[in-house]
Phi, psi and omega in degrees: 000151170259118186243128170255137183230130173263103187258104184300142179297327179292332178285317187268317193233028184303319180238014180053041179278117180303325180298322179298315178298318180294319180296316178294320179300319179299317180294318180295320179297320179296317179297322184291348177296334182243339191227152172281139185229136169231122182245135175246118187261137178274180183266329177067206185299320183298318178298317181297323179294317178295320180294320177299319178295320179295319178294328179294339176253021175065033174290146178287165187292329177294318176298318177300319178299315180297322177297315177300319179298318179301318180294320178300324181287329174294315177299320178298318181293325176297318179292322175302317179298321179291328180279345179057225189289349179286342183262148169298132192287342182248159179264109178302143182250359174206177185294321180291322176298323178296319179297317178295317181299324180297335179293344180289339184083000180265170175289127180256131180233130180216176178241219181287170184234304187229151172302143179088357179243128172282168177291337171299314181294319177300315180297316180296319179296318178295323178301319179286312184298318184262004175059055178292155176274333185209138177242119181251137177234089175287129182229188179269007173232167187262024178151195180254132185245160177289339178203176180292112182292345179282339183237345183238108183292344179266006179299137182248131176275133179272128175285323178220152172216150171277164176301323178297314179296321178300318179296323177298318178295316185295335181283344182241347185280156177282346179065026171264160178305130179089356178277186185303320180223115178275018180244140183287155187300323180296316178298320179301317180296321180292322178297318180295314186288328181278333182071013182290142178294122186233139177232125173263124187219168177283113182260007182294331173248112183299341176297335177298326178298314180299317182295316180300315183291322176298322177293321179296328179296336180280347180125161185295344181268001182292158181298142180224133180274355179253204174248126181265130175258123182244177179297000000 
């Protein structure tokens, strides 16, 4: 399979722990033994801190976006270093560079691309553009819920949603971890239009990624611990 993964900065680089990068790299290397991988890394807490500082000096929002993009690319380069020779050595800066990098046969890792686009949106666009078989979104929750499971004991986790249903959630959700949809609205629209099989899963333990993919190898009806987005 060709798998695109949107790897949130808070999942990978929340505290810049080298062990965390190594642990994730080990899981990614194991997955890459059977599958082609393209990973888009987010900026996480560090990006938000830089953006807050930029706003504090009255920087415009486009400048703030570029600062966030720079941080995502630093996180991507750290993961490339952890993956060593298995990774493509450079960080692609646009969609065409990513397509060329994939021709190397190595694991490709990149960050943001353009102002106004989250790394979720970049990942979703790449999934469509490069015709991925599977789009994974590891987050700090184990799927999409009817309400915030941290505050509502009656919140129900959805095993499956259509792209249309996902878009309905994204239009009303706060888009914070644990809310109805932990995916940004632009990415939701791209997921709906492409129809690509998408799974939102708990990425706090990288072993979950391995388990999800092993289940996918058994077929689309296999058990899944996350939320599957279908056509």
